[in-house]
C-alpha positions, 0 to 999 in steps of 0.5 A: 500500500502506497503511503501518502507523502508526508506534508512539509509544514514550511511548504504548506505555510508558504502555499497557505500564505500566498493563497490567503494573501491573494483571496483573503480569509473569508473568500478562501474555501476549505477546497481552496486550501486542500488544492493549494496545500495538497492535503485532505481536510482532516490533515489540515485541521490536524496540522493547524487546528482551524482555518483561523489558526492557519491564517494567523500562522501565515500572518506571522510568517508574512510579518517575519519575512518582511521584518527580516528583509528590512533588518538585513537591508539595514544591517548591510548598509553603512547608512540607515537612511539609505537602507530605508530609501532602498527598501522603498525602491525595492517595491517598485520592481515587484513585477513578478508577484501576482497582483493580489500579492503586491499590496500589504497582507496586513493592511488587506487583512485589516480592511477586510476583517469583520466584527467576528475576526477580532483575533485576526484584526488584533494580530494584524495591528500588532504586526503593523505596530511591530514593523513601525517599531523596527523602522523607528529603531532604524531612524534612531540609529540614523540619529545616533550616527549623526544622519539626523539632528538631535531634534528629529523624532524617530517615532514620528518619522517611522509613522510617516515612513510606514504610511508612505510604504503602505501607499506605495504597496497599494500603487504596486497593486494598481500598476506594478513595475511601471515607469510612473511607479518607479518614479514615485518610489524614487521620489519617496526614497530621495525624500528619506535620503534628503533628511541628511541635509537637516544637520550641518556638514 
């Protein structure tokens, strides 16, 4: 008797994340999950307990990947402000992703969550706040290194940056990898890099 192929949790989470990111929590059916994960309903529930728990796991995965990408960019650059600027530029080149997977999954989750989805909405807000804190820490480092003046408010700058990043992700959803989008990303990036002019040389 042929044994069923054992499931790979990492592979299954990747497939579920892409599916949920594209269709959203409510529009994703159990049949959709079966096909994407190549698993039977009983196996899905045995592995992840519930559809909501699986969605929360994919939200965590999405957040951690974006946070780690930003951290790696910041650690690799001698200039915190350039790292933040290059992060914005990176979104303008995302022409290979499916259209529904270009906008931020956390924002899409908040916009589509119902009153019954409190746990999901709460977790999405938590991850957005955590991402803003990551950005604040990079602005704080820029201030420590002298790229920003003592009067700079890293928390306020992080909020503004997060808002710009969200708007840019929405634009990539509308019109990915166009010259206009790249120009918009470059404008935002140069604005961040231009903050260096606040302090005396």
